[in-house]
N, C-alpha and C positions, 0 to 999 in steps of 0.2 A: 430633211434635217433631223439628226438624232435627238431623241428626247433627253434633256438634261435632268440631273437628280433634283435640282430646284423646281423644275417644271413638274416633274412627277410628284414630288412632295406636295406642291401647291394644289395639284389636281386631286390628290387623295384627301387632303385636308378639307376641300370644298364639299366632300361627301357629308361631313358633319353639318355644314350649313344647310344642306338640303333637308335633313331630318330634324334640325334644331326645333325645339318646342313640341315636336311630335312625340319624342320619347325623352326620358330622363338622361342627362349627360352620362350617368353611370352605366347606361345601357348602349351607348353609341357603339362600343367595341363589339357587342354581341351581334349587331345587325350589319355593320359595315365591313368588318374584317373578313367574315366568310365570303362576302360578295367580291371583295378584292381578290381573295384567294381563288374563287371559282373562275373569275374572269381570266386570271393569269394562267391557270391550268387548261382552261377551255381553249384559249388562244394558242398555247403551245401544242396541245393535243391536235387541234385542227391543222396546224402547220405540219406536224409529223404524219398525220393521217393522209394529207394530200401527197406527201412524199412516198408513203407506203403504197398508196393506190398506184402511183407511177411504177413503183418497183415490183410489187407483188400482185397487183390487180385487186379489184374491189372485194372479191370473195375472201381474201386473206388479210386485208389491210387492217382489220380490227383485232388481230391476235394480240393478246395482252403482252406477250413477251417482246413485242416490237416497240414498246413505249417505256420511257423512263419518267413519265408523269402518270397520274391516275387517268384511267380510260373514261372518257365522257360518253355516256350511252347515247344511242341514236335518238334524235328528237329533243336533246337537252343541251345542245351547244349554246353558247352565249347568244348567238343570233336568234335561236329559237325562243329563248327567254325574252329577248328584246322585242320580238314580234307580238308578245302577249299584251293586250290592252285592258282586258277585264279580269278581275280576280288575280291580280299580279301576286298578291300575298300567297294564294294557294299554289300558283305556278312555281314560286320560289321554294316553298316547302317541299313540293313534289320533286323539283329538280335536285335538291340536296338529298332527299331520300333515295332517289334513283342513283345518284353519284355514289352514295355510301353502299348501296346494294352491289354495285358493280366493282367496288373497291373496299373490301372488308377492313382493310387497314385504316380506313377513315372512320371507323365506328367511334361514335362519341365526339367527333370533331365539330359537327354542325348542330348546335344546340338551340339556336334562335328559332322561335315560332313567329313567323311574320304575320300569321292570322291573328295571333294574340294581341299584337300591338295595334289597337283600334285606330290610333291617329295616323298610322302608316297606311294611308289609303292608296288607291290605284294611282292617283296623281303624284304623290310623294315618291312611291316606289318606282313608278315609271320614270320620273325625273332622275332618280338615283341610278337606275339601270342605264338610262340614256347617257348620263354624265360619265359613267364608267366606260361607256362604249367609245368614248372620244379617242382613246389611244390603244394601239395594239400592244399587249403586254407579253407577247411571246418572247423567247430568249434572244432571238435575233434583234428585236427592237429594244428590249430592256434586259440586259444581262442579269442573271440571278442575284449577283452580289448587289447590284444597284436597286433592283426591285426589293431585295431583302432589307437594304438600308432604309429605303423609303417606308417599307412596312414597319420596321422597328421605330422609325420616327413617328409614324401614325400611332403605334402602340403607346409611345411616350406621350404624345399629344393627348390621347385619351386618358392616360394616367393623370396628367395635369388637370384635365377637365374634371376628373373625379375628386381631385384634391387628396386629402389624407388617405382615403381608402385605396386610391390608385397606387400608392407607394408599396402596397402589399404584393403587387405583381410586377413592379418595375423598379430595378435598381439603377440609380443614376449612372450614365455611361462612364464617367471618369473613375468611379469606384470599381466598376466592372473591369475597365482597362488595367487598373492597378492590380487587382486580384489575378488576372490572367498573366500579367508580366512577372508577378512574384513566383509563378510556377511554370515558367516557359521552358524552352528547350524541348519542344514537342518532336515526336518522331512518327513516321508512318506506322499504322497499327495501334497507336495509342488510344486508350479508351477514356472518355470524359463523362463525369456524372455530376448532377446537381440534385440533391434530395429534396430541395424546396425550390423547384425550377422556375416558378412564376411563368412569365411569358417566354422564357428561354434565353434571356440576354447574355448570361454568362457563357453558355454553350456557343451561341452565335459569335461572340467576340473571340472565343478561342479559335474558332474556324477562320475568322477573318485574320487573326494574328498569324496563324500558320501560313496562310496564303500570302499575305502582304508583307509580313516582317521576316518570315523564314523561307519564303519561296516554296512552300510545300503545297501538297494537294489535299484539301480537306476531305475529299471523298475517300481518302485512305484512313480517315479517323472515324471513330464511332462515338456517338453522343446519346446519352440517356438521361432521363430525369423523371422525377416524381412530383406530383402537385396535388394537394388536397382539394382545391377548388376546381370543380369540373369545367366551368366556363373558361378559367385561366389555363387549365391543362389543354383545352381545345385550341387556344391561341398558340400555345407552345408547339403543339403538333403542326399547325399550319405554318408556323414560323420556320421550323426545321425543314419542312417540305418546300417552302418558297425559296429557301436558301440552297436547296438541292443537297441537303446533308443526310447521311446515313444515321438513323437514330430511332429512338423509341421513347415515347412519353407515357407514363402510367399514372393512373389516378390513385387516390387514397393517401392517407397519412403515412409518411416514411417511418415514423417511430412505431405506430400501432400495426401497420400492415406493409412492411417493406416488400416491394414488388420485384426487386432484383436480387435473386437468391441463386445459389448453386443448384445443379441438377437434382441433387439428393435433398435439397431444401433445408439442410441443417446449418448452413452458414451463408453469410451475405456474399454476393458477387463482389470481387475486389477490382479496383480501377487504378489506372495510372495517374489520373488527376481528378480531384474532387473540388468543385467550386460552389460556394453557397453564401447566400444572405438569408439566414433563417429568421423566422419571426421572433423578435427579442422577448425574452422572459414570458413566453406564452405558456398556457396550461398544457399539460401532457398527461397521457393515460398511465400515470405511475402505478396505480393499484393493479392494472391489468398486466403490467410488465415486470412484476416482482421476480418472476422466474422466466426471464426472456429466453426463448429457445435458441437464440443466436449468441447468447452470452455477451451482449453489447455493454451492459451496464454493471460490469463487475469491477470497476476501479475502486469501489469501496462498498462495504456491506450496506451502507445507507444510500438509497437512491436520491437524486436531486428532488427538491420540493415539487409537489404536484402543480404549483402555480408558477414555477420558474423552470422551464425546460431547457435552458441554455446548454447545460452540460450533458443533458440527454442527447441533444443534437450533436454536440462535439464528440461524444463517445461513439455515437452511431457512425459519424463520418470517419473517425479514426479506424473503426472496424472495416470500413469500405476501401481503405487504402491497400494497394498491393504491398506485400511485406516479405522480404527474403527469408525472414525467420519462420514464415509459414509455408515456405516452399515456392514462393513466386520468384520469377527470374529477375525481378527488379523491384525497387521500392516505389512508393507512390507519394505524391505531394498534394496537399490541400491548402487552399486559401479561403478562410472563413471570416466573414464580417461578423463581429461580436460587439455586444455592449461592453463598455469599460468595466462594469462591475464584475464581469467574469474574471478579470485579472487580479482582483484583490478582496472580493467578498469573503469575510472570515470563515463562514461555515462551508465554503467551497474549496478551502485549502486541501480537503481530503481528496479532491479530484485533480487539483493542480499537481500535487506531489507525485502520483504515479505517472502522470503525463510527462513530468520533468525527469523523473528517475529512469523512465524508459527512453529518455533523450529524443522525444518526438518533436519538441518545439524548435523550430529553426529561427524564426523571426517574429517579432510583434511590432506592428506599425500603428502608432497612435495617431488618430485622424482629428481634424478640426471639428468643432461643434456644427450643428445645423447643416449637415450635408444632405439630409433626407427631407423630402417635402413635408412640411408641417410637423417635423419631428426634430427637435434640437438635441436629443440625447447624444452624449459623446460616444464615439465608437472607435473600434480598432480593427485591424486585420490580423488574424492569427494564422501563421504559416506553419503547417505540420509537414514533417518529412520522415517517413519510416526507414530511410536509409541515408542518413546525413553523410556528406563527404567527411573523410577522416579529419581534415583540418578544422572542421566545425563541430566535431563531437565534443560533448561536455561543455558546450557554450550555447548561449542564447543571445541573439542580437536584438537590441531595443532601438527603435527609430521613432523619434519625436517629430511628427510631421504636422503638428497642430498650430505652428506659428504662422503669422501672416505671410511669410515668404513662400508658403506652400499653396496658398489658395487665394481666390478673389471673392469678394462679396457681390452676389447678384441681388436682384430685387427681393426675393423671398427665401433664398438659401445660399449657402456657400458652395464653391466648386473648386476642386483641386485643379491647378493650372498644369499645362504641359511641362513647364520647367519644374514645378513641384513634383510631378510624377517622375520625371527624369532623375531628379535629385534623390528621391527615395530609392529608385531602382539602382542607381549608381552606388549608393552606400551599401545596398543589399548585396549586389554582385561582388563588390570588393571586400565585403565583410569588414566594413570600415568602422572606425571610431572617429567621430567628428564632434568637436565641442558644441554642446547644446543641441545636437541633432541626433547622434547615434553612438552606440557603445556596444561592444561584445563583452558579455559577462559570463563568468564561470558558474557552473552549477553550485560550486561551494559557496559563492557569495549569495546565490539565491536561497540556498539552504539556511544560511545565517539569517536571512530575512524571513524565515519560516514559510518559504515558497510563495511569498507575496510577489506578484508580477507587475505591480504599479510602476509605470514607466518612470515616474518622478523619483523613485528610489535609486534608479540606475543612470538616468540622464538628467543633468541640471536643466530644468525647464523654466527656471525663473528668468525674468527679463534682465538682461545685463545692465549694470549701472553705467552711466555715462562717465567717460574719463574726464576728470576735472583738471584744468590748467590753473594751478594755484596762483601763479603770478597775475594772470588775467582776472581771476575772481577777486584777488586782493585790490587790484587797481580799480575794479568796479565798486568795491566796498568803500574805498577812500573817496571816490567821486560822489557816492551817495552820502557819505558822512559830511563832505564839504557842502553839498547841496542842502543837507539838513541844517548845518550850522548857519548858512545864509538865511534860510527860512526862519530859523529861531531868532536870529538877530533882528530881522525885519519885524517879526511878531512882537518882540520886546519893545521896539521903537513905538509901534502902534499902541501898545498897552500903556506906555509912559504918557503918550499924548492924551489918552483917555483917562489918565490918573488911576489906572489899575496897577496894583503892585504885583 
């Protein structure tokens, strides 16, 4: 009987129970995710190895070019690890080292030191390895998209375990789906980039969307990302690999050390799609980037504040979009999650103005509060397009999606509903104006508002007043007056009996 997604997810979640209390919940992902990854590639490699022995013989079966998964060295298959009873921590460290030596592209992916975790003794690690041995995770048993979905759910589960800090590497799926749909119409050969990639959720969703909604083949797309946190960058690398996607994840800060540059290194590589949820209002290395070699921060002579890097990220991403004016064969689109303040903070008008005058903004979607774990800050999605359709030139669409019709309240945060997502996308695709929801606004009107992009300036976001039936309300008033008269008459009678005037 095939393994269902629910069974697989339940199976993977139980890994946390096995090591609970042995390590801090914030470290679960470091010890469990690499093992799940190792198990999946070992099972698939072993299956392909058996097929290659039959076809090419034992002497040739281990040639690297015969495999579309990392090659597992002899003596380090999952069953070899499972056979170890003493010093399991040492055996796991060694296995990951050997796997990396055999597959240089995995450099930096396996960062956990199982020897360092004192409470992860032979008993706990043995139970963890044995538990993961329960199911075959090769592609015949568990298709990559299903394993990938279960893996992403495990990542989300660990983000929830971590609480607030977990939100730094995991964007809620409903927000990811919205961003992807706002820049859809993907094609074979398209390149996707996320400069603050976290665990890779935006890229993974773009691949899923292309396969399931557009009937495309994600292997014909390219996915890249950059992540400052080395542990999270490692998760993103495993995530792309487990989903069978072509891509590259680089470490370091995208602003200070952009990794994706042209061959002559004097400009950034440009992409068809950029998707990002950058850290809101974070510090950035302003003093080091006054003379940026890539010319990213030239929208105004004054750079964004050192303690508020929002527009530094936006300028960086605008520079990463393909642009026909720079000789690219097509334009690029970006969907960027932003804090609301980006739209109206007075001192940042100097950055909104060039962005608008260059006609880069296509749509702004205002989102409900409390969408992120332990963070209630209001946010929006900024959609940039370096080659807007002729019928949208000189206009910006504002969508107010913060009303209750768009989301549901969960126990600890709000979540956009499927109907809410559909409503946003329908308005966007039709370039619609809908009362209290959306409006397309000319650049002239935005200029008159001094380039302020506060959604409430353009869409009436106030609660509608109820229609009053005057006749009904008058009838109710007369009834109440009659009732009052009766009570007053009765009261007067009582007062007379008591000789009160």
